[in-house]
N, C-alpha and C positions, 0 to 999 in steps of 0.2 A: 764662658761667664767673665764682666768686666770688673778690673780692679781700678780704680779710680786715687791715686796717690794725691795727697791733698792736704793742707790744716786746714781745722776749721775756722780760725781768723784770717784765712787767705782771701781777699778781694777779689782774686783771681777764680779762686777755686769756685764759691760761691752760685757764679752762674752755671758751669760747668753742673752741679750738683742738682739747681734747679731746673736745668736741661734733661739732667736724667731722669729727674721726677715726673715732669712734663711730659714724656714719653714712655712714661710709667718700665723705664728698664730698672731691673736689678741688678744690684754690683756689690764690688766688695770695696769697703772704704779703708783705705790705708793712710791710717795718720801718721806724716813726720815729723820729726822736728824742727825747730827753727834753724838750727845751724846745717847751713848746706852741709860742709862738710863730714856729718853726719849722718846722711843720707844713701849709704853704700848699696842698700837695695836697689835705688831707683837707679844710682849713677852706672850699676853695672846693667839691667836696663833698658835705659835709653842713653848715656852718655854723657848726661848731664844733670843737673841737680834740682833742675828749676820745676817747680809744679804751677799747675795740675798737670798730671801724667795720665793716660790712660790706654789701658794693657786690654787688647782683645783675647782673649788665649783663645776662646774660637775659631777665632780666622789670621791668628798668628801675630796679630795687627799692633802695633806700639810705636803711641804718639805722644815724644817727650812732650815736655812743658818750655814753654818759650817767654817764660816772664810775663809781661801784661798779653803778650798777642797770643792768642789759643783758638783760633777763628780756626783752625785744622779741625778742633777736636768738636767743634761746632758741626761743622762741615760734616765730620766722617759720622757722628749721632745723627744727623738728618739722613744723610745716606742710605745707614747701614739700614735705623733702626724708624724713619715714619711713616713707610708701608703696614708695618705690623696691625 
């Protein structure tokens, strides 16, 4: 199962959600507070408070957020799911 850590108003999260929808991927949306210091679960998982972050529990893959640069998430989704 995929988990997307994000905020609805985050401009960097929206394209990831759209990609997940485009690829018809089922995922759990974990909405986080704006205050980065309160994102304790995310920090424990990824080491950073940045979103969007993606966790693929089935594959044991954790892709931390990198502020505005999230090409690594798009690349992972394409590689893992584009042939389904």
